[in-house]
TORDO-369714 format. One record per residue (C-alpha): residue number from 1; x, z, y. Coordinates in nm, 4 decimals, decimal comma. Layout:
BEGIN
n | u | w | v
NUM | X | Z | Y
...
END
This chain:
BEGIN
n | u | w | v
1 | 13,0690 | 2,3546 | 4,4706
2 | 13,1352 | 2,0681 | 4,7129
3 | 12,8029 | 2,1374 | 4,8805
4 | 12,8983 | 2,5024 | 4,9227
5 | 13,2361 | 2,4099 | 5,0699
6 | 13,0652 | 2,1734 | 5,3132
7 | 12,8348 | 2,4552 | 5,4213
8 | 13,1338 | 2,6826 | 5,4720
9 | 13,3122 | 2,4258 | 5,6836
10 | 12,9960 | 2,3798 | 5,8875
11 | 12,9741 | 2,7553 | 5,9387
12 | 13,3399 | 2,7661 | 6,0419
13 | 13,2878 | 2,4893 | 6,2986
14 | 12,9822 | 2,6701 | 6,4306
15 | 13,1847 | 2,9908 | 6,4674
16 | 13,4570 | 2,8097 | 6,6604
17 | 13,1954 | 2,6539 | 6,8892
18 | 13,0473 | 2,9966 | 6,9557
19 | 13,3898 | 3,1318 | 7,0478
20 | 13,4432 | 2,8450 | 7,2918
21 | 13,1003 | 2,9033 | 7,4408
22 | 13,1798 | 3,2739 | 7,4689
23 | 13,4897 | 3,1994 | 7,6738
24 | 13,3040 | 2,9580 | 7,8989
25 | 13,0124 | 3,1953 | 7,9396
26 | 13,2421 | 3,4782 | 8,0469
27 | 13,4473 | 3,2489 | 8,2690
28 | 13,7529 | 3,3764 | 8,0957
29 | 13,9425 | 3,0672 | 7,9888
30 | 14,2822 | 3,0952 | 7,8250
31 | 14,5683 | 3,2916 | 7,9679
32 | 14,9329 | 3,2784 | 7,8681
33 | 15,1037 | 3,6128 | 7,8788
34 | 15,2864 | 3,6851 | 7,5628
35 | 15,3090 | 3,5133 | 7,2381
36 | 15,0440 | 3,2006 | 7,0075
37 | 14,7490 | 3,3809 | 6,8715
38 | 14,6931 | 3,1232 | 6,6046
39 | 14,8321 | 3,2975 | 6,2999
40 | 15,0785 | 3,0180 | 6,2309
41 | 15,3763 | 3,1912 | 6,3825
42 | 15,4586 | 2,8881 | 6,5973
43 | 15,5605 | 3,0100 | 6,9426
44 | 15,4431 | 2,7936 | 7,2306
45 | 15,4309 | 2,8265 | 7,6067
46 | 15,6789 | 2,9766 | 7,8473
47 | 15,6750 | 3,3257 | 7,7009
48 | 15,5250 | 3,2766 | 7,3584
49 | 15,1681 | 3,2501 | 7,2555
50 | 14,8205 | 3,1900 | 7,3959
51 | 14,5986 | 3,4932 | 7,4357
52 | 14,2243 | 3,4362 | 7,4471
53 | 14,0684 | 3,6742 | 7,6944
54 | 13,7681 | 3,8610 | 7,5492
55 | 13,4244 | 3,7288 | 7,6392
56 | 13,0733 | 3,8148 | 7,5274
57 | 12,7928 | 3,5761 | 7,4429
58 | 12,4400 | 3,6947 | 7,3846
59 | 12,1847 | 3,5223 | 7,1654
60 | 11,8140 | 3,4678 | 7,2260
61 | 11,7451 | 3,8217 | 7,1105
62 | 11,9878 | 3,9644 | 7,3668
63 | 12,2341 | 4,0827 | 7,1015
64 | 12,6060 | 4,0218 | 7,1438
65 | 12,7540 | 3,7454 | 6,9271
66 | 13,1020 | 3,8363 | 6,8080
67 | 13,3829 | 3,6181 | 6,6786
68 | 13,3592 | 3,7441 | 6,3210
69 | 13,4370 | 3,5357 | 6,0160
70 | 13,5857 | 3,4903 | 5,6711
71 | 13,9094 | 3,3230 | 5,5696
72 | 13,9456 | 3,1698 | 5,2252
73 | 13,6190 | 3,2322 | 5,0491
74 | 13,6554 | 3,1944 | 4,6728
75 | 13,6737 | 2,8316 | 4,5595
76 | 13,8389 | 2,6497 | 4,2743
77 | 13,8000 | 2,3077 | 4,4358
78 | 14,0678 | 2,1106 | 4,6162
79 | 13,8544 | 2,0997 | 4,9307
80 | 13,8201 | 2,4772 | 4,9271
81 | 14,1946 | 2,5099 | 4,8810
82 | 14,2611 | 2,2731 | 5,1723
83 | 14,0173 | 2,4691 | 5,3868
84 | 14,2058 | 2,7913 | 5,3123
85 | 14,5387 | 2,6329 | 5,4039
86 | 14,3989 | 2,4850 | 5,7240
87 | 14,2495 | 2,8137 | 5,8416
88 | 14,5295 | 3,0460 | 5,7388
89 | 14,8043 | 2,8273 | 5,8819
90 | 15,0213 | 2,8744 | 5,5732
91 | 15,2179 | 2,6146 | 5,3744
92 | 15,0306 | 2,3812 | 5,1448
93 | 15,0485 | 2,4375 | 4,7744
94 | 14,8530 | 2,7614 | 4,7544
95 | 14,9493 | 3,0722 | 4,5644
96 | 15,0755 | 3,0254 | 4,2125
97 | 14,9313 | 3,2817 | 3,9765
98 | 14,8709 | 3,3225 | 3,6069
99 | 14,5580 | 3,5230 | 3,6846
100 | 14,2457 | 3,3622 | 3,5417
101 | 13,9944 | 3,6238 | 3,6479
102 | 13,9676 | 3,8899 | 3,9147
103 | 14,0348 | 4,2547 | 3,8458
104 | 13,7042 | 4,4330 | 3,7782
105 | 13,5636 | 4,6597 | 4,0462
106 | 13,6751 | 5,0227 | 4,0394
107 | 13,4225 | 5,2076 | 3,8265
108 | 13,2261 | 5,4463 | 4,0488
109 | 12,9041 | 5,6373 | 3,9799
110 | 12,5983 | 5,6201 | 4,2003
111 | 12,6320 | 5,7346 | 4,5606
112 | 12,5416 | 6,0902 | 4,6489
113 | 12,3398 | 6,2217 | 4,9386
114 | 12,5245 | 6,2989 | 5,2594
115 | 12,5244 | 6,2383 | 5,6323
116 | 12,7659 | 5,9482 | 5,6806
117 | 12,6156 | 5,7448 | 5,9605
118 | 12,3355 | 5,6228 | 5,7338
119 | 12,5866 | 5,5367 | 5,4595
120 | 12,6539 | 5,7422 | 5,1514
121 | 13,0010 | 5,8418 | 5,0337
122 | 13,0897 | 5,7958 | 4,6685
123 | 13,2774 | 6,0427 | 4,4522
124 | 13,5096 | 5,9654 | 4,1578
125 | 13,3747 | 5,9255 | 3,8075
126 | 13,3247 | 6,1932 | 3,5414
127 | 13,6329 | 6,3825 | 3,4345
128 | 13,8267 | 6,3064 | 3,7524
129 | 13,9396 | 6,6158 | 3,9356
130 | 13,8243 | 6,5796 | 4,2962
131 | 13,9774 | 6,8193 | 4,5509
132 | 13,7699 | 6,6509 | 4,8209
133 | 13,4311 | 6,6999 | 4,6523
134 | 13,2316 | 6,9604 | 4,8439
135 | 12,8803 | 6,9877 | 4,7023
136 | 12,8720 | 6,6171 | 4,6273
137 | 13,0309 | 6,4973 | 4,9505
138 | 13,3732 | 6,3601 | 5,0350
139 | 13,5007 | 6,5388 | 5,3406
140 | 13,7453 | 6,4131 | 5,6005
141 | 14,0815 | 6,5873 | 5,5856
142 | 14,1129 | 6,5542 | 5,2080
143 | 14,3859 | 6,2897 | 5,1920
144 | 14,7337 | 6,4020 | 5,2950
145 | 14,9950 | 6,1972 | 5,4773
146 | 15,3373 | 6,1960 | 5,6364
147 | 15,4979 | 6,0024 | 5,9199
148 | 15,8472 | 5,8608 | 5,9693
149 | 15,9477 | 5,7612 | 6,3210
150 | 16,2421 | 5,5308 | 6,2550
151 | 16,2571 | 5,4420 | 6,6259
152 | 16,3597 | 5,8023 | 6,6934
153 | 16,6627 | 5,7836 | 6,4629
154 | 16,7996 | 5,4307 | 6,4490
155 | 17,1333 | 5,5549 | 6,3142
156 | 16,9615 | 5,6816 | 5,9996
157 | 16,7397 | 5,3684 | 5,9889
158 | 17,0396 | 5,1360 | 5,9895
159 | 17,2197 | 5,3416 | 5,7244
160 | 16,9367 | 5,2844 | 5,4749
161 | 17,0269 | 4,9181 | 5,4482
162 | 17,3709 | 5,0022 | 5,3076
163 | 17,1965 | 5,0903 | 4,9809
164 | 17,2070 | 4,8091 | 4,7251
165 | 16,8301 | 4,8123 | 4,6626
166 | 16,7495 | 4,8015 | 5,0332
167 | 17,0051 | 4,5278 | 5,0890
168 | 16,8549 | 4,3196 | 4,8074
169 | 16,5105 | 4,3544 | 4,9649
170 | 16,6588 | 4,2566 | 5,3003
171 | 16,7957 | 3,9361 | 5,1525
172 | 16,4826 | 3,8587 | 4,9511
173 | 16,2540 | 3,8855 | 5,2576
174 | 16,4998 | 3,7604 | 5,5210
175 | 16,4636 | 4,0896 | 5,7085
176 | 16,6752 | 4,1911 | 6,0061
177 | 16,4846 | 4,4923 | 6,1412
178 | 16,8047 | 4,6971 | 6,1242
179 | 16,9541 | 4,4798 | 6,4013
180 | 16,8024 | 4,6870 | 6,6799
181 | 16,8630 | 4,7083 | 7,0534
182 | 16,7024 | 5,0084 | 7,2246
183 | 16,5775 | 4,9428 | 7,5786
184 | 16,4698 | 5,1799 | 7,8555
185 | 16,2548 | 5,0227 | 8,1259
186 | 15,9362 | 5,1004 | 8,3156
187 | 15,6221 | 5,1753 | 8,1100
188 | 15,4209 | 4,8924 | 7,9539
189 | 15,6538 | 4,6131 | 8,0642
190 | 15,7635 | 4,2964 | 7,8864
191 | 16,1206 | 4,3045 | 7,7567
192 | 16,2747 | 3,9767 | 7,6436
193 | 16,5944 | 3,8852 | 7,4627
194 | 16,7433 | 3,5423 | 7,5423
195 | 17,0195 | 3,3387 | 7,3834
196 | 17,0930 | 3,1143 | 7,6787
197 | 16,7515 | 2,9709 | 7,7624
198 | 16,6139 | 3,0305 | 7,4110
199 | 16,3752 | 3,3218 | 7,3728
200 | 16,4831 | 3,5284 | 7,0722
201 | 16,2412 | 3,8217 | 7,0794
202 | 15,9820 | 3,9823 | 7,3057
203 | 15,8656 | 4,3427 | 7,3073
204 | 15,6418 | 4,5533 | 7,5299
205 | 15,7566 | 4,9018 | 7,6326
206 | 15,5403 | 5,2022 | 7,5529
207 | 15,3887 | 5,4483 | 7,8012
208 | 15,7315 | 5,6114 | 7,8404
209 | 15,9189 | 5,2836 | 7,8975
210 | 16,0867 | 5,2616 | 7,5547
211 | 16,1094 | 4,9276 | 7,3734
212 | 16,2893 | 4,7885 | 7,0704
213 | 16,4366 | 4,4398 | 7,0398
214 | 16,5593 | 4,2917 | 6,7126
215 | 16,7788 | 3,9903 | 6,6443
216 | 16,8753 | 3,7834 | 6,3368
217 | 17,2151 | 3,8168 | 6,1701
218 | 17,3219 | 3,4776 | 6,3064
219 | 17,3414 | 3,6271 | 6,6578
220 | 17,5613 | 3,9248 | 6,5729
221 | 17,8555 | 3,9456 | 6,8103
222 | 17,7123 | 3,6964 | 7,0610
223 | 17,6535 | 3,7757 | 7,4260
224 | 17,2798 | 3,7634 | 7,4986
225 | 17,0621 | 3,8465 | 7,7977
226 | 16,7952 | 4,1171 | 7,8109
227 | 16,5320 | 4,0667 | 8,0820
228 | 16,2729 | 4,3126 | 8,2149
229 | 16,1116 | 4,4028 | 8,5503
230 | 16,2753 | 4,1045 | 8,7223
231 | 16,6248 | 4,2188 | 8,6237
232 | 16,8714 | 4,1140 | 8,3543
233 | 17,1463 | 4,2786 | 8,1512
234 | 17,4127 | 4,1073 | 7,9428
235 | 17,4719 | 4,2636 | 7,6014
236 | 17,6861 | 4,1957 | 7,2989
237 | 17,4544 | 4,1760 | 6,9989
238 | 17,5597 | 4,4769 | 6,7954
239 | 17,3062 | 4,6850 | 6,6003
240 | 17,2480 | 5,0119 | 6,7825
241 | 17,3152 | 4,8766 | 7,1312
242 | 17,1281 | 5,0507 | 7,4143
243 | 17,0201 | 4,8947 | 7,7445
244 | 16,8708 | 5,0652 | 8,0507
245 | 16,6910 | 4,9202 | 8,3501
246 | 16,5988 | 5,2586 | 8,4962
247 | 16,9293 | 5,4423 | 8,5511
248 | 16,8447 | 5,5216 | 8,9141
249 | 16,4667 | 5,5239 | 8,8886
250 | 16,2238 | 5,8120 | 8,8709
251 | 15,8845 | 5,7338 | 8,7230
252 | 15,5991 | 5,8996 | 8,5422
253 | 15,4644 | 5,7897 | 8,2049
254 | 15,1850 | 5,5356 | 8,2194
255 | 14,8257 | 5,6547 | 8,1944
256 | 14,6417 | 5,3657 | 8,0288
257 | 14,2641 | 5,3705 | 8,0278
258 | 14,1991 | 5,1129 | 7,7533
259 | 14,2566 | 5,1311 | 7,3772
260 | 14,2117 | 4,8400 | 7,1350
261 | 14,2240 | 4,9904 | 6,7863
262 | 14,2360 | 4,7630 | 6,4810
263 | 14,2031 | 4,8496 | 6,1132
264 | 14,3303 | 4,5990 | 5,8547
265 | 14,2462 | 4,7317 | 5,5088
266 | 14,3365 | 4,6116 | 5,1587
267 | 14,0122 | 4,6157 | 4,9552
268 | 14,1454 | 4,4830 | 4,6241
269 | 14,0703 | 4,6642 | 4,2989
270 | 14,3905 | 4,8681 | 4,3040
271 | 14,2689 | 5,0446 | 4,6193
272 | 13,9639 | 5,1761 | 4,4340
273 | 14,1160 | 5,5176 | 4,3635
274 | 14,1383 | 5,5971 | 4,7352
275 | 13,9165 | 5,3548 | 4,9276
276 | 13,6082 | 5,5776 | 4,9367
277 | 13,8194 | 5,8630 | 5,0701
278 | 13,9887 | 5,6353 | 5,3208
279 | 13,6501 | 5,5235 | 5,4507
280 | 13,5531 | 5,8849 | 5,5205
281 | 13,8908 | 5,9664 | 5,6778
282 | 13,8831 | 5,6565 | 5,8997
283 | 13,5238 | 5,7228 | 6,0038
284 | 13,6331 | 6,0663 | 6,1188
285 | 13,9239 | 5,9159 | 6,3151
286 | 13,6901 | 5,6646 | 6,4808
287 | 13,4407 | 5,9339 | 6,5789
288 | 13,7111 | 6,1577 | 6,7227
289 | 13,8663 | 5,8773 | 6,9255
290 | 13,5187 | 5,7714 | 7,0408
291 | 13,4624 | 6,1158 | 7,1965
292 | 13,7432 | 6,0546 | 7,4454
293 | 13,5295 | 5,9639 | 7,7463
294 | 13,8127 | 5,8892 | 7,9872
295 | 13,9257 | 5,5713 | 7,8146
296 | 13,7581 | 5,2461 | 7,7126
297 | 13,7798 | 5,2186 | 7,3325
298 | 13,7160 | 4,9013 | 7,1331
299 | 13,7448 | 4,8769 | 6,7578
300 | 13,8040 | 4,5919 | 6,5124
301 | 13,7633 | 4,6507 | 6,1371
302 | 13,9036 | 4,3917 | 5,8952
303 | 13,9484 | 4,3633 | 5,5204
304 | 14,1618 | 4,1480 | 5,2941
305 | 14,2112 | 4,0702 | 4,9266
306 | 14,3815 | 3,7683 | 4,7704
307 | 14,3307 | 3,3969 | 4,7208
308 | 14,0598 | 3,3253 | 4,4639
309 | 13,8752 | 3,6500 | 4,5388
310 | 13,5390 | 3,6740 | 4,7148
311 | 13,7328 | 3,6455 | 5,0409
312 | 14,0934 | 3,6426 | 5,1543
313 | 14,0307 | 3,8034 | 5,4944
314 | 13,6961 | 3,9258 | 5,6251
315 | 13,7417 | 3,9906 | 5,9959
316 | 13,5335 | 4,1439 | 6,2734
317 | 13,6384 | 4,1004 | 6,6334
318 | 13,6704 | 4,3867 | 6,8787
319 | 13,3513 | 4,5589 | 6,9880
320 | 13,2702 | 4,8722 | 7,1822
321 | 12,9751 | 4,9402 | 6,9518
322 | 13,1620 | 5,1971 | 6,7440
323 | 12,8562 | 5,2754 | 6,5292
324 | 12,8447 | 4,9102 | 6,4226
325 | 13,2087 | 4,9335 | 6,3127
326 | 13,1385 | 5,2497 | 6,1134
327 | 12,8491 | 5,0727 | 5,9411
328 | 13,0671 | 4,7715 | 5,8543
329 | 13,3387 | 5,0003 | 5,7177
330 | 13,0933 | 5,1867 | 5,4979
331 | 12,9662 | 4,8654 | 5,3388
332 | 13,3062 | 4,7725 | 5,1896
333 | 13,4091 | 4,8137 | 4,8257
334 | 13,7231 | 4,7599 | 4,6198
335 | 13,7367 | 4,4544 | 4,3945
336 | 13,9506 | 4,1537 | 4,3077
337 | 14,3252 | 4,1234 | 4,3276
338 | 14,4367 | 4,0966 | 3,9667
339 | 14,8088 | 4,0480 | 4,0155
340 | 15,0004 | 4,3028 | 4,2217
341 | 15,0926 | 4,1070 | 4,5399
342 | 14,8036 | 4,0392 | 4,7770
343 | 14,7351 | 3,8129 | 5,0759
344 | 14,9143 | 4,0505 | 5,3131
345 | 15,0654 | 3,7521 | 5,4967
346 | 14,7238 | 3,6047 | 5,5770
347 | 14,5993 | 3,9430 | 5,6971
348 | 14,9071 | 3,9738 | 5,9192
349 | 14,8386 | 3,6348 | 6,0748
350 | 14,4769 | 3,7327 | 6,1349
351 | 14,5888 | 4,0286 | 6,3468
352 | 14,6710 | 3,7667 | 6,6103
353 | 14,3296 | 3,5998 | 6,5942
354 | 14,1416 | 3,8636 | 6,7921
355 | 14,0541 | 3,9166 | 7,1573
356 | 14,3103 | 4,1855 | 7,2411
357 | 14,2872 | 4,3018 | 7,6029
358 | 14,6057 | 4,2371 | 7,7967
359 | 14,6446 | 4,5801 | 7,9584
360 | 14,5193 | 4,7904 | 7,6678
361 | 14,7259 | 5,0005 | 7,4310
362 | 14,7087 | 4,7912 | 7,1125
363 | 14,7330 | 4,9645 | 6,7736
364 | 14,6807 | 4,8178 | 6,4274
365 | 14,6547 | 5,0546 | 6,1312
366 | 14,7490 | 4,8393 | 5,8314
367 | 14,6233 | 5,0106 | 5,5131
368 | 14,7725 | 4,8760 | 5,1880
369 | 14,9283 | 4,9550 | 4,8524
370 | 15,0912 | 4,6240 | 4,7537
371 | 15,3364 | 4,3726 | 4,9020
372 | 15,2722 | 4,0136 | 5,0077
373 | 15,3508 | 3,7279 | 4,7716
374 | 15,7083 | 3,6037 | 4,7643
375 | 15,8896 | 3,2724 | 4,8072
376 | 15,8392 | 3,1779 | 4,4418
377 | 15,4642 | 3,1703 | 4,5058
378 | 15,4430 | 3,0518 | 4,8674
379 | 15,7315 | 2,8575 | 5,0134
380 | 15,8124 | 2,9705 | 5,3671
381 | 15,6064 | 3,2896 | 5,3479
382 | 15,8868 | 3,5180 | 5,4702
383 | 15,9771 | 3,3015 | 5,7705
384 | 15,6077 | 3,2736 | 5,8560
385 | 15,5594 | 3,6506 | 5,8522
386 | 15,8651 | 3,7019 | 6,0739
387 | 15,7254 | 3,4541 | 6,3271
388 | 15,3911 | 3,6322 | 6,3237
389 | 15,5670 | 3,9670 | 6,3677
390 | 15,7561 | 3,8282 | 6,6675
391 | 15,4240 | 3,7139 | 6,8161
392 | 15,2597 | 4,0497 | 6,7426
393 | 15,5462 | 4,2398 | 6,9079
394 | 15,5421 | 4,0009 | 7,2028
395 | 15,1794 | 4,0880 | 7,2692
396 | 15,2440 | 4,4612 | 7,2545
397 | 15,0481 | 4,5053 | 6,9297
398 | 15,1969 | 4,7918 | 6,7293
399 | 15,1705 | 4,7787 | 6,3497
400 | 15,1189 | 5,1236 | 6,1959
401 | 15,1252 | 5,0937 | 5,8165
402 | 14,9269 | 5,3426 | 5,6080
403 | 15,0825 | 5,3033 | 5,2628
404 | 14,8637 | 5,4170 | 4,9742
405 | 14,9171 | 5,4993 | 4,6059
406 | 15,0842 | 5,2439 | 4,3810
407 | 15,3309 | 5,1190 | 4,6423
408 | 15,7021 | 5,1047 | 4,5650
409 | 16,0312 | 5,0716 | 4,7533
410 | 15,9663 | 4,7052 | 4,8350
411 | 15,6466 | 4,8020 | 5,0196
412 | 15,8160 | 5,0933 | 5,1936
413 | 16,1100 | 4,8841 | 5,3179
414 | 15,8867 | 4,6003 | 5,4370
415 | 15,6332 | 4,8227 | 5,6113
416 | 15,8963 | 5,0353 | 5,7827
417 | 16,0511 | 4,7091 | 5,9040
418 | 15,7164 | 4,5911 | 6,0427
419 | 15,6747 | 4,9217 | 6,2239
420 | 16,0232 | 4,9032 | 6,3789
421 | 15,9843 | 4,5395 | 6,4839
422 | 15,6521 | 4,5996 | 6,6595
423 | 15,7168 | 4,9414 | 6,8093
424 | 15,4918 | 5,1134 | 6,5566
425 | 15,5454 | 5,4076 | 6,3233
426 | 15,5287 | 5,4470 | 5,9433
427 | 15,2497 | 5,6491 | 5,7772
428 | 15,2137 | 5,7074 | 5,4037
429 | 14,9804 | 5,9002 | 5,1766
430 | 15,1292 | 6,1762 | 4,9618
431 | 15,0551 | 6,3411 | 4,6278
432 | 14,9654 | 6,6728 | 4,7911
433 | 14,5945 | 6,5853 | 4,8052
434 | 14,5676 | 6,5245 | 4,4307
435 | 14,3723 | 6,2042 | 4,5075
436 | 14,4615 | 5,8638 | 4,3658
437 | 14,7656 | 5,7536 | 4,1704
438 | 15,1285 | 5,8356 | 4,2358
439 | 15,2542 | 5,7825 | 4,5912
440 | 15,5911 | 5,6425 | 4,6920
441 | 15,8162 | 5,9167 | 4,8271
442 | 16,0105 | 5,7924 | 5,1313
443 | 16,3713 | 5,7177 | 5,0559
444 | 16,5689 | 5,9225 | 5,2943
445 | 16,4185 | 6,1686 | 5,5302
446 | 16,2273 | 6,4916 | 5,5743
447 | 15,8724 | 6,4818 | 5,6961
448 | 15,5769 | 6,7094 | 5,7538
449 | 15,2571 | 6,6945 | 5,5511
450 | 14,9243 | 6,6895 | 5,7344
451 | 14,5695 | 6,5665 | 5,6701
452 | 14,5525 | 6,1885 | 5,7102
453 | 14,2739 | 6,1995 | 5,9685
454 | 14,4674 | 6,4449 | 6,1854
455 | 14,7806 | 6,2341 | 6,1477
456 | 14,6060 | 5,9140 | 6,2599
457 | 14,4405 | 6,0827 | 6,5588
458 | 14,7744 | 6,2339 | 6,6604
459 | 14,9435 | 5,8939 | 6,6406
460 | 14,6742 | 5,7384 | 6,8620
461 | 14,7279 | 6,0221 | 7,1087
462 | 15,1069 | 5,9727 | 7,0998
463 | 15,0689 | 5,6104 | 7,2076
464 | 14,7953 | 5,6763 | 7,4652
465 | 14,8706 | 6,0037 | 7,6390
466 | 15,1843 | 6,1743 | 7,7680
467 | 15,2123 | 6,5424 | 7,6679
468 | 15,0511 | 6,7722 | 7,9194
469 | 14,8001 | 6,5211 | 8,0546
470 | 14,4287 | 6,5990 | 8,0510
471 | 14,3664 | 6,3498 | 7,7720
472 | 14,6374 | 6,5058 | 7,5562
473 | 14,3837 | 6,7573 | 7,4253
474 | 14,2021 | 6,4967 | 7,2109
475 | 14,0876 | 6,6865 | 6,9003
END
């Protein structure tokens, strides 16, 4: 075991060296522009964190070497545990769990024939009704989903937290996503909230110039400063406050030409009832986005489980080889987990450890069915996630949860908070498809049902293209 851990550490060091060489080879260096991409949640620098500009390094065979890797490979040794803590940036002590063995893999039959980019979809086992089974193939458009845009109705969003259950979750996780300030500025601009000279929160406006700032309860009632486009506004920190920098300005929505699209997917055993369908749906989304020739699209596919499993996070950096990403996605399977909470916090921190392009629209679909561990298992986990969320928002990365079967109110409240804090939107699977277990019905609001693949493509379009533009016809 010690020999294996030594090999893993050697591989990790080699990966880091390759990343450094990649930066030097591309002449890219390190540029400060937003918030620290180190997964620790510790803000540094004038405006936040260090962003590593993307670079490419080719090997002797001419192939591109990417900054891929694994966090927390399974190990029961102290050295393996220390390695996990060092890489993930989370408090020492590990995750306490009574689990002694991993959950068995979801029981699936042999794969069936079908054209899936060289990979074969898998259908549920005998006796399972399968609305998506067409002559032995899983077809895209089988899973159904809804969307809630809390940023479009902050009054309703804030009212949810008056409920006792929501308030208890707020206190348990240290959440304050209901303390919102809505800002209107120019498109794709930094917006910062200051308490004196202390940076409280950073956001990046969308293509229409809308941004959301959040602040902790301790600042309620205080006069703070909002800064954007070389101007400032003084505001009293009251939830629901609105600020405008464009009262006398006329401007058109931005027309970005770059999209960095990330997928962070829970692959623990509990996802087994829907993972094979999700793979087909996501492949369809990728292919449809890929067809948009007027923008530069890069994709990063990533997978996470829990400590003690085969891996905690298996990550693949951004690449424009979409077929490679589809192949990687198709190779994944559901296994591990055991207890209900998973290493969501480590996956969240890993979102920051990728070569996001500064001027791209940055979207992260976060597919999950279980919450992160809590304070009783990992001391400081909630504060760490909030710091990472601040860094994610400060870099203009928008978290778009895709909540699957088995989730409950705690997952809903947390994921809707993540979406609000980062300028994202909340997606969730529904029972209408007949696939998987029971799905959490959103607490409060009406929503439309649509195929998941169509929903995801529409969301990408909403963040990329203003209505009526040529690109708005993405199918």
